[in-house]
MIROKE-334078 format. One record per residue (C-alpha): chain; y, x, z; residue in three letters. Coordinates in Angstrom, 2 decimals, always signed. Each point is the difference from the previous one (the first is absolute). Layout:
BEGIN
<site 'A'; <Y; X; Z>; 'ALA'>
...
This chain:
BEGIN
<site 'A'; <-21.03; +57.46; +4.70>; 'MET'>
<site 'A'; <+0.24; -2.01; +3.21>; 'MET'>
<site 'A'; <+2.95; -1.93; -1.47>; 'LYS'>
<site 'A'; <-2.00; -1.02; -3.07>; 'CYS'>
<site 'A'; <-2.91; -1.04; +2.21>; 'LEU'>
<site 'A'; <+2.25; -2.24; +2.11>; 'ARG'>
<site 'A'; <+1.39; -1.66; -3.15>; 'VAL'>
<site 'A'; <-3.48; -0.66; -1.36>; 'MET'>
<site 'A'; <-1.18; -1.44; +3.32>; 'LEU'>
<site 'A'; <+3.06; -2.27; +0.12>; 'SER'>
<site 'A'; <-0.73; -1.27; -3.51>; 'ILE'>
<site 'A'; <-3.64; -0.66; +0.88>; 'ILE'>
<site 'A'; <+1.06; -2.02; +3.06>; 'VAL'>
<site 'A'; <+2.64; -2.03; -1.88>; 'ILE'>
<site 'A'; <-2.01; -0.79; -3.16>; 'LEU'>
<site 'A'; <-2.30; -2.64; +1.60>; 'PRO'>
<site 'A'; <+3.06; -1.86; +1.22>; 'LEU'>
<site 'A'; <+1.41; -0.23; -3.52>; 'LEU'>
<site 'A'; <-3.09; -1.34; -1.73>; 'SER'>
<site 'A'; <-0.25; -3.72; -0.57>; 'GLY'>
<site 'A'; <+1.99; -2.92; +1.47>; 'CYS'>
<site 'A'; <-0.69; -0.77; +3.64>; 'TRP'>
<site 'A'; <+1.06; -3.66; -0.37>; 'ASP'>
<site 'A'; <-1.44; -0.76; -3.43>; 'ARG'>
<site 'A'; <-1.36; -3.48; -0.68>; 'GLN'>
<site 'A'; <-2.43; -0.80; -2.79>; 'GLU'>
<site 'A'; <+0.96; -2.90; -2.27>; 'LEU'>
<site 'A'; <-3.48; -1.50; +0.10>; 'ASN'>
<site 'A'; <+0.35; -0.28; +3.79>; 'GLN'>
<site 'A'; <+3.35; -1.84; -0.02>; 'LEU'>
<site 'A'; <+0.92; -3.66; -0.37>; 'GLY'>
<site 'A'; <+3.44; -0.14; -1.67>; 'ILE'>
<site 'A'; <+2.08; -2.68; +1.70>; 'MET'>
<site 'A'; <+2.69; -1.55; -2.23>; 'LEU'>
<site 'A'; <+0.95; -3.02; +2.08>; 'GLY'>
<site 'A'; <+0.25; -0.45; +3.76>; 'LEU'>
<site 'A'; <+0.26; -3.41; +1.62>; 'GLY'>
<site 'A'; <+0.87; -0.70; +3.64>; 'VAL'>
<site 'A'; <-0.77; -3.30; +1.78>; 'ASP'>
<site 'A'; <-0.45; -1.37; +3.49>; 'ARG'>
<site 'A'; <-3.47; -0.33; +1.48>; 'ASP'>
<site 'A'; <+0.56; -1.50; +3.42>; 'GLY'>
<site 'A'; <+1.64; +2.76; +2.03>; 'ASP'>
<site 'A'; <-1.17; +2.66; -2.46>; 'GLN'>
<site 'A'; <+1.07; +1.27; -3.43>; 'ILE'>
<site 'A'; <-2.20; -0.75; -2.99>; 'ARG'>
<site 'A'; <+0.38; +2.40; -2.90>; 'VAL'>
<site 'A'; <-1.15; -0.70; -3.54>; 'SER'>
<site 'A'; <-0.50; +2.99; -2.28>; 'ALA'>
<site 'A'; <-0.09; -0.51; -3.76>; 'GLN'>
<site 'A'; <-2.12; +2.91; -1.22>; 'VAL'>
<site 'A'; <-0.72; +1.11; -3.56>; 'VAL'>
<site 'A'; <-3.57; -0.27; -1.33>; 'VAL'>
<site 'A'; <-0.23; +3.24; -2.04>; 'PRO'>
<site 'A'; <-2.80; -1.01; -2.38>; 'ARG'>
<site 'A'; <+1.87; -3.18; -0.99>; 'GLU'>
<site 'A'; <+3.24; +1.75; -0.92>; 'VAL'>
<site 'A'; <-1.54; +3.12; -1.57>; 'ALA'>
<site 'A'; <+0.51; +0.04; -3.77>; 'LYS'>
<site 'A'; <-3.12; -1.10; -1.85>; 'GLY'>
<site 'A'; <-1.95; -0.64; +3.18>; 'GLN'>
<site 'A'; <+1.32; -3.37; +1.11>; 'GLY'>
<site 'A'; <-2.57; -2.66; +0.77>; 'GLY'>
<site 'A'; <+0.28; -3.67; +0.89>; 'ASN'>
<site 'A'; <+1.24; +0.60; +3.53>; 'GLY'>
<site 'A'; <+3.49; -0.15; +1.43>; 'THR'>
<site 'A'; <+2.27; +3.08; -0.31>; 'PRO'>
<site 'A'; <+0.86; -0.13; +3.71>; 'VAL'>
<site 'A'; <-1.66; -1.05; +3.22>; 'THR'>
<site 'A'; <+1.44; -0.92; +3.38>; 'GLN'>
<site 'A'; <-1.01; +1.24; +3.44>; 'TYR'>
<site 'A'; <+1.25; -1.53; +3.25>; 'GLN'>
<site 'A'; <+0.02; +1.06; +3.63>; 'ALA'>
<site 'A'; <+1.81; -1.02; +3.18>; 'SER'>
<site 'A'; <+1.19; +2.14; +2.90>; 'ALA'>
<site 'A'; <+2.84; +0.35; +2.49>; 'ARG'>
<site 'A'; <+2.00; +2.38; -2.21>; 'THR'>
<site 'A'; <+0.44; +0.51; -3.75>; 'LEU'>
<site 'A'; <-1.53; +3.47; -0.30>; 'LEU'>
<site 'A'; <-2.90; -0.94; +2.24>; 'GLU'>
<site 'A'; <-0.75; -2.96; -2.28>; 'ALA'>
<site 'A'; <+0.24; +2.18; -3.12>; 'ILE'>
<site 'A'; <-2.41; +2.52; +1.54>; 'GLN'>
<site 'A'; <-2.30; -2.88; +0.90>; 'LYS'>
<site 'A'; <-0.31; -0.89; -3.69>; 'LEU'>
<site 'A'; <-2.67; +2.71; -0.21>; 'THR'>
<site 'A'; <-2.36; -2.47; +1.69>; 'GLN'>
<site 'A'; <-0.27; -1.84; -3.32>; 'THR'>
<site 'A'; <+1.37; +2.45; -2.58>; 'SER'>
<site 'A'; <-2.42; +2.68; -1.26>; 'PRO'>
<site 'A'; <+2.95; +2.34; -0.54>; 'ARG'>
<site 'A'; <+2.89; +1.27; +2.09>; 'ALA'>
<site 'A'; <+3.18; -1.98; -0.74>; 'ILE'>
<site 'A'; <+2.59; +2.19; -1.74>; 'PHE'>
<site 'A'; <+3.56; -1.30; +0.45>; 'MET'>
<site 'A'; <+2.08; +2.40; -2.09>; 'ALA'>
<site 'A'; <+0.19; -2.41; -2.95>; 'HIS'>
<site 'A'; <+1.07; -3.24; +1.68>; 'ILE'>
<site 'A'; <+2.11; -2.07; -2.41>; 'ARG'>
<site 'A'; <+0.73; -3.12; +2.04>; 'VAL'>
<site 'A'; <+0.07; -0.96; +3.67>; 'LEU'>
<site 'A'; <-0.31; -3.74; +0.55>; 'VAL'>
<site 'A'; <+0.72; -1.72; +3.31>; 'PHE'>
<site 'A'; <-1.41; -3.44; +0.72>; 'GLY'>
<site 'A'; <+2.77; -2.47; +0.86>; 'GLU'>
<site 'A'; <-1.45; -0.82; +3.43>; 'GLU'>
<site 'A'; <-0.25; +3.70; +0.89>; 'PHE'>
<site 'A'; <+3.56; +0.70; -1.13>; 'ALA'>
<site 'A'; <+1.31; -2.94; +2.07>; 'ARG'>
<site 'A'; <-1.89; +0.55; +3.23>; 'LYS'>
<site 'A'; <-0.92; +3.69; +0.19>; 'ASN'>
<site 'A'; <+2.82; +1.65; -1.91>; 'GLY'>
<site 'A'; <-0.42; +2.77; -2.54>; 'ILE'>
<site 'A'; <+1.55; +3.04; +1.75>; 'TYR'>
<site 'A'; <-3.19; +1.45; +1.54>; 'ASP'>
<site 'A'; <-1.84; -0.16; -3.32>; 'VAL'>
<site 'A'; <+2.82; +1.62; -1.98>; 'ILE'>
<site 'A'; <+0.42; +2.75; +2.59>; 'GLU'>
<site 'A'; <-3.74; +0.75; +0.06>; 'ALA'>
<site 'A'; <-0.12; +0.34; -3.79>; 'LEU'>
<site 'A'; <+3.12; +2.17; -0.17>; 'ILE'>
<site 'A'; <-1.40; +2.24; +2.74>; 'ARG'>
<site 'A'; <-3.30; +0.40; -1.89>; 'GLU'>
<site 'A'; <+0.30; +3.19; -2.12>; 'PRO'>
<site 'A'; <-2.41; -1.20; -2.72>; 'ASP'>
<site 'A'; <+2.08; -3.09; -0.85>; 'VAL'>
<site 'A'; <+2.94; +0.29; -2.38>; 'ARG'>
<site 'A'; <+2.89; -2.39; +0.81>; 'PRO'>
<site 'A'; <+0.65; -1.13; -3.59>; 'ASP'>
<site 'A'; <-2.16; -3.16; +0.06>; 'TYR'>
<site 'A'; <+1.61; -3.44; -0.14>; 'TYR'>
<site 'A'; <-0.06; -2.32; +3.01>; 'VAL'>
<site 'A'; <-0.53; -3.76; -0.46>; 'MET'>
<site 'A'; <-0.56; -3.09; +2.15>; 'VAL'>
<site 'A'; <-2.70; -2.55; -0.83>; 'ALA'>
<site 'A'; <+1.81; -3.32; -0.01>; 'ARG'>
<site 'A'; <-1.96; -2.80; +1.69>; 'LYS'>
<site 'A'; <-3.14; +2.12; -0.24>; 'ASN'>
<site 'A'; <-1.84; +3.01; +1.32>; 'THR'>
<site 'A'; <+0.19; +3.49; -1.42>; 'ALA'>
<site 'A'; <-3.77; +0.08; -0.49>; 'SER'>
<site 'A'; <+0.16; -3.04; -2.31>; 'ASN'>
<site 'A'; <+2.77; +1.61; -2.05>; 'ILE'>
<site 'A'; <-1.99; +3.22; -0.43>; 'LEU'>
<site 'A'; <-3.10; -2.00; -0.92>; 'ASN'>
<site 'A'; <+1.49; -1.24; -3.29>; 'VAL'>
<site 'A'; <-1.23; +1.56; -3.24>; 'LEU'>
<site 'A'; <+2.73; +0.32; -2.62>; 'THR'>
<site 'A'; <-0.13; +0.00; -3.81>; 'PRO'>
<site 'A'; <+1.72; +2.63; -2.19>; 'LEU'>
<site 'A'; <-0.05; +2.47; +2.92>; 'GLU'>
<site 'A'; <-3.51; +0.69; +1.36>; 'ASN'>
<site 'A'; <+1.20; +1.27; +3.36>; 'LEU'>
<site 'A'; <+1.77; -2.85; +1.86>; 'PRO'>
<site 'A'; <+2.07; +2.27; +2.27>; 'SER'>
<site 'A'; <+1.18; +1.97; -3.02>; 'GLU'>
<site 'A'; <+0.93; -3.32; -1.62>; 'LYS'>
<site 'A'; <+2.02; -1.05; +3.05>; 'LEU'>
<site 'A'; <+1.82; +3.34; +0.13>; 'PHE'>
<site 'A'; <+0.87; +0.03; -3.71>; 'ASN'>
<site 'A'; <+0.90; -3.69; -0.10>; 'ALA'>
<site 'A'; <+2.42; +0.30; +2.92>; 'LEU'>
<site 'A'; <+1.49; +3.18; -1.41>; 'ASP'>
<site 'A'; <+0.72; -1.68; -3.35>; 'ILE'>
<site 'A'; <+1.10; -3.29; +1.58>; 'SER'>
<site 'A'; <+2.52; +1.70; +2.30>; 'ALA'>
<site 'A'; <+1.59; +1.69; -3.00>; 'LYS'>
<site 'A'; <+0.16; -3.08; -2.22>; 'SER'>
<site 'A'; <+0.02; -3.07; +2.29>; 'TRP'>
<site 'A'; <+2.63; -0.47; +2.70>; 'ALA'>
<site 'A'; <-2.03; -1.91; +2.67>; 'PRO'>
<site 'A'; <-2.39; +2.89; +0.74>; 'THR'>
<site 'A'; <+0.51; +3.43; +1.52>; 'THR'>
<site 'A'; <-2.11; +3.03; +0.88>; 'THR'>
<site 'A'; <-0.33; +1.46; +3.49>; 'VAL'>
<site 'A'; <-1.95; +3.16; +0.80>; 'THR'>
<site 'A'; <-1.22; +0.83; +3.48>; 'SER'>
<site 'A'; <+2.56; +2.74; +0.66>; 'ASP'>
<site 'A'; <+2.86; -2.28; -1.06>; 'LYS'>
<site 'A'; <-1.45; -2.81; +2.12>; 'LEU'>
<site 'A'; <-0.16; +2.22; +3.06>; 'MET'>
<site 'A'; <+3.62; +0.99; -0.59>; 'GLN'>
<site 'A'; <+1.02; -3.68; -0.05>; 'TYR'>
<site 'A'; <-1.93; -0.76; +3.19>; 'ILE'>
<site 'A'; <+1.53; +2.92; +1.89>; 'LEU'>
<site 'A'; <+3.55; -0.50; -1.29>; 'THR'>
<site 'A'; <+2.15; -2.00; +2.45>; 'PRO'>
<site 'A'; <+1.40; -3.23; -1.43>; 'SER'>
<site 'A'; <-2.31; +0.09; -3.02>; 'MET'>
<site 'A'; <-2.97; -2.33; -0.36>; 'SER'>
<site 'A'; <-2.67; +0.59; -2.67>; 'PRO'>
<site 'A'; <-0.79; -2.19; -2.99>; 'VAL'>
<site 'A'; <-3.37; +0.23; -1.80>; 'ILE'>
<site 'A'; <-1.28; -1.69; -3.17>; 'THR'>
<site 'A'; <-2.59; -2.73; +0.54>; 'GLY'>
<site 'A'; <-3.23; -0.40; -1.96>; 'ILE'>
<site 'A'; <-2.02; -3.20; -0.23>; 'GLU'>
<site 'A'; <-3.35; -1.08; -1.41>; 'LEU'>
<site 'A'; <+0.23; -2.88; -2.47>; 'VAL'>
<site 'A'; <-3.05; -1.93; -1.21>; 'GLY'>
<site 'A'; <-3.64; -0.11; +1.05>; 'ASP'>
<site 'A'; <-0.37; +2.43; +2.89>; 'GLN'>
<site 'A'; <-3.80; -0.31; +0.04>; 'GLU'>
<site 'A'; <-0.25; +1.42; -3.54>; 'LYS'>
<site 'A'; <+2.70; +2.64; +0.45>; 'SER'>
<site 'A'; <-2.47; +2.79; +0.78>; 'GLY'>
<site 'A'; <-2.58; -0.85; -2.67>; 'GLU'>
<site 'A'; <-0.25; +1.66; -3.40>; 'THR'>
<site 'A'; <+0.64; -3.46; -1.50>; 'LYS'>
<site 'A'; <+3.61; +0.44; +1.08>; 'ASN'>
<site 'A'; <+0.50; +2.60; -2.74>; 'VAL'>
<site 'A'; <-2.25; -1.52; -2.64>; 'GLN'>
<site 'A'; <+2.22; -2.88; -1.10>; 'SER'>
<site 'A'; <+3.40; -0.22; -1.69>; 'ILE'>
<site 'A'; <+1.39; -1.93; +2.97>; 'GLU'>
<site 'A'; <-1.39; +1.50; +3.22>; 'PRO'>
<site 'A'; <-1.02; -2.51; +2.70>; 'PRO'>
<site 'A'; <+2.04; +1.99; +2.55>; 'ALA'>
<site 'A'; <+3.07; +2.20; -0.44>; 'THR'>
<site 'A'; <+2.38; +2.01; +2.14>; 'LEU'>
<site 'A'; <+3.74; -0.51; -0.27>; 'GLN'>
<site 'A'; <+3.06; +1.16; +1.90>; 'PHE'>
<site 'A'; <+1.55; -2.71; +2.14>; 'ALA'>
<site 'A'; <+3.46; +0.66; +1.42>; 'GLY'>
<site 'A'; <+1.09; +2.50; +2.61>; 'LEU'>
<site 'A'; <-1.12; +0.06; +3.64>; 'SER'>
<site 'A'; <+2.66; +0.44; +2.70>; 'VAL'>
<site 'A'; <-0.73; +2.08; +3.09>; 'PHE'>
<site 'A'; <+1.70; +0.36; +3.35>; 'GLN'>
<site 'A'; <-0.69; +3.64; +0.77>; 'LYS'>
<site 'A'; <-3.73; +0.13; -0.78>; 'ASP'>
<site 'A'; <-1.01; -3.67; +0.25>; 'LYS'>
<site 'A'; <+0.05; -2.56; -2.79>; 'LEU'>
<site 'A'; <+2.33; -2.93; +0.70>; 'ILE'>
<site 'A'; <+0.29; -1.81; -3.35>; 'GLY'>
<site 'A'; <+0.29; +0.00; -3.78>; 'TRP'>
<site 'A'; <+2.67; -0.05; -2.69>; 'LEU'>
<site 'A'; <-0.49; -2.18; -3.07>; 'ASN'>
<site 'A'; <+0.62; +1.20; -3.55>; 'GLN'>
<site 'A'; <+3.77; -0.57; -0.05>; 'ASP'>
<site 'A'; <+0.50; +1.47; +3.46>; 'ASP'>
<site 'A'; <-2.12; +3.01; -0.98>; 'SER'>
<site 'A'; <+2.26; +0.51; -3.03>; 'LYS'>
<site 'A'; <+3.06; -0.18; +2.19>; 'GLY'>
<site 'A'; <-1.47; +2.55; +2.41>; 'TYR'>
<site 'A'; <-0.83; +2.44; -2.79>; 'ASN'>
<site 'A'; <+3.47; -0.32; -1.52>; 'TYR'>
<site 'A'; <+1.55; +0.81; +3.38>; 'ILE'>
<site 'A'; <-2.35; +2.93; +0.62>; 'ARG'>
<site 'A'; <+0.53; +1.41; -3.51>; 'ASP'>
<site 'A'; <-3.69; -0.38; -0.79>; 'ASN'>
<site 'A'; <+0.46; -1.81; -3.32>; 'VAL'>
<site 'A'; <-0.58; +2.18; -3.06>; 'LYS'>
<site 'A'; <-0.45; -2.48; -2.83>; 'THR'>
<site 'A'; <-0.80; -3.70; +0.07>; 'THR'>
<site 'A'; <+0.23; -3.25; -1.95>; 'ILE'>
<site 'A'; <+1.62; -3.17; +1.30>; 'GLY'>
<site 'A'; <+1.33; -3.31; -1.27>; 'PRO'>
<site 'A'; <+3.70; -0.89; +0.10>; 'THR'>
<site 'A'; <+0.81; -3.71; -0.16>; 'GLN'>
<site 'A'; <+2.24; -1.09; -2.87>; 'CYS'>
<site 'A'; <+3.04; -2.21; +0.77>; 'PRO'>
<site 'A'; <-1.47; -2.97; -1.91>; 'LYS'>
<site 'A'; <-3.60; +0.45; +1.09>; 'GLY'>
<site 'A'; <-2.81; +2.30; -1.07>; 'GLY'>
<site 'A'; <-0.27; +3.72; +0.60>; 'TYR'>
<site 'A'; <+0.87; +3.34; -1.51>; 'VAL'>
<site 'A'; <-2.45; +2.73; +0.99>; 'THR'>
<site 'A'; <+1.61; +3.34; +0.78>; 'LEU'>
<site 'A'; <-1.98; +3.22; +0.04>; 'LYS'>
<site 'A'; <+1.49; +2.53; +2.39>; 'THR'>
<site 'A'; <-0.25; +3.54; -1.36>; 'LEU'>
<site 'A'; <+1.35; +1.77; +3.07>; 'ARG'>
<site 'A'; <+1.60; -0.90; +3.27>; 'THR'>
<site 'A'; <+1.45; +1.67; +3.08>; 'SER'>
<site 'A'; <+1.43; -1.22; +3.30>; 'THR'>
<site 'A'; <+2.83; +1.69; +1.89>; 'ASP'>
<site 'A'; <+0.41; -0.38; +3.78>; 'HIS'>
<site 'A'; <+3.44; +0.66; +1.44>; 'LYS'>
<site 'A'; <+1.25; -0.37; +3.57>; 'VAL'>
<site 'A'; <+3.63; -0.47; +0.99>; 'LYS'>
<site 'A'; <+1.90; -1.18; +3.06>; 'MET'>
<site 'A'; <+1.48; -3.50; -0.13>; 'VAL'>
<site 'A'; <+1.91; -1.19; +3.07>; 'ARG'>
<site 'A'; <-1.67; +2.61; +2.17>; 'GLY'>
<site 'A'; <-3.57; -0.82; -1.03>; 'GLU'>
<site 'A'; <-2.20; +1.48; -2.74>; 'PRO'>
<site 'A'; <-0.49; -1.93; -3.24>; 'GLN'>
<site 'A'; <-2.91; +0.59; -2.41>; 'ILE'>
<site 'A'; <+0.92; -0.25; -3.68>; 'SER'>
<site 'A'; <-2.84; -0.39; -2.50>; 'LEU'>
<site 'A'; <+0.56; +0.45; -3.72>; 'LYS'>
<site 'A'; <-2.78; -0.39; -2.59>; 'VAL'>
<site 'A'; <+0.52; +1.50; -3.44>; 'ASN'>
<site 'A'; <-2.38; -0.99; -2.79>; 'THR'>
<site 'A'; <-0.30; +0.55; -3.73>; 'VAL'>
<site 'A'; <-1.90; -2.77; -1.78>; 'SER'>
<site 'A'; <-0.96; -1.35; -3.40>; 'VAL'>
<site 'A'; <-0.68; -3.57; -1.09>; 'ILE'>
<site 'A'; <-3.72; -0.65; -0.28>; 'GLY'>
<site 'A'; <-0.17; -3.66; -1.00>; 'SER'>
<site 'A'; <+2.28; -3.03; -0.30>; 'VAL'>
<site 'A'; <-1.46; -3.35; +1.02>; 'ASP'>
<site 'A'; <+3.19; -2.04; -0.08>; 'CYS'>
<site 'A'; <+2.68; -1.11; -2.46>; 'GLU'>
<site 'A'; <+2.48; +2.66; +1.04>; 'MET'>
<site 'A'; <+1.59; +2.00; -2.85>; 'GLU'>
<site 'A'; <-0.36; +3.63; +1.04>; 'ILE'>
<site 'A'; <+1.54; +1.68; -3.04>; 'GLY'>
<site 'A'; <+3.49; +0.36; +1.49>; 'SER'>
<site 'A'; <+1.53; +2.25; +2.65>; 'MET'>
<site 'A'; <+1.11; -3.09; +1.92>; 'GLU'>
<site 'A'; <-3.60; -1.20; +0.26>; 'ALA'>
<site 'A'; <-1.20; +3.46; +1.08>; 'ILE'>
<site 'A'; <+2.66; +0.14; +2.73>; 'LYS'>
<site 'A'; <-1.07; -3.43; +1.19>; 'GLN'>
<site 'A'; <-3.65; +1.09; +0.17>; 'LEU'>
<site 'A'; <+0.96; +3.15; +1.88>; 'GLU'>
<site 'A'; <+1.88; -2.06; +2.56>; 'GLN'>
<site 'A'; <-2.95; -2.39; +0.41>; 'LEU'>
<site 'A'; <-2.38; +2.95; +0.49>; 'ALA'>
<site 'A'; <+2.35; +1.57; +2.56>; 'GLN'>
<site 'A'; <+0.17; -3.26; +1.94>; 'ASP'>
<site 'A'; <-3.80; -0.19; +0.00>; 'ARG'>
<site 'A'; <-0.44; +3.52; +1.43>; 'ILE'>
<site 'A'; <+2.58; -0.67; +2.71>; 'ILE'>
<site 'A'; <-1.75; -3.28; +0.80>; 'GLU'>
<site 'A'; <-3.35; +1.81; +0.37>; 'LEU'>
<site 'A'; <+1.44; +2.63; +2.37>; 'MET'>
<site 'A'; <+1.92; -2.52; +2.11>; 'LYS'>
<site 'A'; <-3.05; -2.25; +0.25>; 'GLY'>
<site 'A'; <-2.24; +2.83; +1.20>; 'THR'>
<site 'A'; <+2.44; +1.24; +2.63>; 'VAL'>
<site 'A'; <+0.59; -3.56; +1.24>; 'SER'>
<site 'A'; <-3.75; -0.70; +0.26>; 'LEU'>
<site 'A'; <-0.81; +3.26; +1.81>; 'VAL'>
<site 'A'; <+2.87; -0.52; +2.45>; 'ARG'>
<site 'A'; <-0.92; -3.58; +0.85>; 'SER'>
<site 'A'; <-3.80; +0.21; -0.08>; 'LYS'>
<site 'A'; <-1.07; +3.57; +0.79>; 'TYR'>
<site 'A'; <+3.08; +1.49; +1.71>; 'LYS'>
<site 'A'; <-0.81; +3.61; -0.96>; 'VAL'>
<site 'A'; <+1.81; +2.47; -2.23>; 'ASP'>
<site 'A'; <-2.28; +0.77; -2.95>; 'ILE'>
<site 'A'; <+2.88; +1.13; -2.22>; 'PHE'>
<site 'A'; <+1.00; +3.26; +1.67>; 'GLY'>
<site 'A'; <+3.51; -1.23; +0.86>; 'PHE'>
<site 'A'; <-0.23; +1.70; +3.39>; 'GLY'>
<site 'A'; <-0.70; +3.35; -1.63>; 'GLN'>
<site 'A'; <+2.93; -0.52; -2.40>; 'ASP'>
<site 'A'; <+2.32; -0.41; +2.99>; 'ILE'>
<site 'A'; <-1.62; +2.89; +1.87>; 'TYR'>
<site 'A'; <+0.74; +2.42; -2.85>; 'HIS'>
<site 'A'; <+3.64; -1.12; -0.33>; 'LYS'>
<site 'A'; <+0.95; -0.99; +3.56>; 'TYR'>
<site 'A'; <-2.61; +1.48; +2.39>; 'PRO'>
<site 'A'; <+1.99; -0.81; +3.14>; 'LYS'>
<site 'A'; <+0.15; -3.70; -0.86>; 'ILE'>
<site 'A'; <-3.71; -0.04; -0.79>; 'TYR'>
<site 'A'; <-0.86; +1.72; +3.30>; 'LYS'>
<site 'A'; <+2.05; -2.63; +1.79>; 'ARG'>
<site 'A'; <-2.08; -2.82; -1.53>; 'GLU'>
<site 'A'; <-3.35; +1.73; -0.45>; 'GLU'>
<site 'A'; <-1.81; -1.59; +2.95>; 'LYS'>
<site 'A'; <+1.00; -3.51; -1.11>; 'ASN'>
<site 'A'; <+0.02; +0.67; -3.73>; 'TRP'>
<site 'A'; <-2.03; -3.04; -1.08>; 'ASP'>
<site 'A'; <+2.48; -2.23; +1.83>; 'LYS'>
<site 'A'; <+2.97; +1.86; -1.50>; 'TYR'>
<site 'A'; <-1.61; -0.31; -3.44>; 'PHE'>
<site 'A'; <+0.26; -3.79; +0.21>; 'GLN'>
<site 'A'; <+3.80; +0.09; -0.28>; 'ASN'>
<site 'A'; <+0.43; +3.15; -2.09>; 'LEU'>
<site 'A'; <+2.55; -0.49; -2.78>; 'ASP'>
<site 'A'; <-1.66; +0.49; -3.42>; 'VAL'>
<site 'A'; <+1.71; -0.38; -3.37>; 'THR'>
<site 'A'; <-1.76; -0.31; -3.36>; 'TYR'>
<site 'A'; <+0.97; +1.03; -3.51>; 'GLU'>
<site 'A'; <-1.91; +0.27; -3.28>; 'ALA'>
<site 'A'; <+0.94; +1.50; -3.34>; 'ASN'>
<site 'A'; <-2.23; -1.01; -2.92>; 'VAL'>
<site 'A'; <+0.48; +1.51; -3.43>; 'GLN'>
<site 'A'; <-1.82; -1.53; -2.97>; 'ILE'>
<site 'A'; <-0.31; +2.75; -2.59>; 'ARG'>
<site 'A'; <-2.09; -1.70; -2.67>; 'ARG'>
<site 'A'; <-0.90; -3.52; -1.06>; 'ILE'>
<site 'A'; <-3.11; +0.89; -2.00>; 'GLY'>
<site 'A'; <-0.42; -0.41; -3.77>; 'THR'>
<site 'A'; <+1.46; -3.54; -0.06>; 'LEU'>
<site 'A'; <+3.56; -1.09; +0.67>; 'ASP'>
<site 'A'; <-0.82; -3.59; +0.92>; 'ASN'>
<site 'A'; <-3.11; -1.98; +0.82>; 'SER'>
<site 'A'; <-1.65; -2.31; -2.57>; 'PHE'>
<site 'A'; <-0.70; -2.44; +2.82>; 'ASN'>
<site 'A'; <+2.64; -2.54; -1.05>; 'LYS'>
<site 'A'; <-0.91; +0.06; -3.68>; 'LYS'>
<site 'A'; <-3.72; -0.26; +0.78>; 'ALA'>
<site 'A'; <+0.57; -3.16; +2.03>; 'LYS'>
<site 'A'; <+2.10; -1.50; -2.78>; 'GLU'>
């Protein structure tokens, strides 16, 4: 009897602890943040939170307002500034659904991004799968202030656009916060982040008029890759240099690019798949990096008088495409060595995995050692199809 009584008393004591969720949050009390912007404000951090307006995105309930709103606050630290947003926001800011983190260019250059990334990774409510971008020649708040057509939620548009672009367009790449932190903390490895810029009329970018015309007054577009030294921005790569970087880093999935014909004009090749192999070997007592790009392509269009219906012509096009890829990689390495003097390609880690003793010997002066590191380049392009036409009608049309 006493045993049964003790069991019943234990159940009575435990039951209140099992009822309900101690940390529950009601949806109508939360402001869902999709985009977070970070800028300088004197010696403080200014955060810009792009928050969803529920009634404007709810099915059948949308009005004439904007689908998102932006709240701003400044403080000494990131999380303090985010908490301070409650001074203007009627709801607590909920950060579990962040899609993009945008750094203003001035902040990335002068303050560095490490403290912000670490604070967000440390925060248990924030998932690390959002994409990080840098606002080129602009502030993050201006980027997050742009309304976008086709996709009602601008941050969702930026996330999806970069995701698709990185898979189908060689000059862009995706970087999540956990990968970015890994780059920052890895010796002899400097981060690279895609840039985003505002094109058009900035004053109208946040008005509903920006999504009410076929050609919006203001648009957002990706603009090259930003180069960092540890956690501070030091410069930019243009389109060709960004392509070269992505080929070296094995970031290219599919892409389209022109190959110049011997007698002028271009043949457009569509790359179906590509991969890059890194190998390290010893040459005269020093490590040598060997890069080999393998691609499978098809002919997309022919804008020259070249006859492409023969194996000889296909071989010639393959050689021209191989030369172009090698040129892109060489040009990027040469630019980064001469202008930025940091290893953004992971060559140091390649050597570390193969010859750790040699890497340890040069680790403290790696950026200097990187300047004279021997790198060889090779490309193998296979053209599998030429489309539904053997030769172009270009010559006959002109006749």
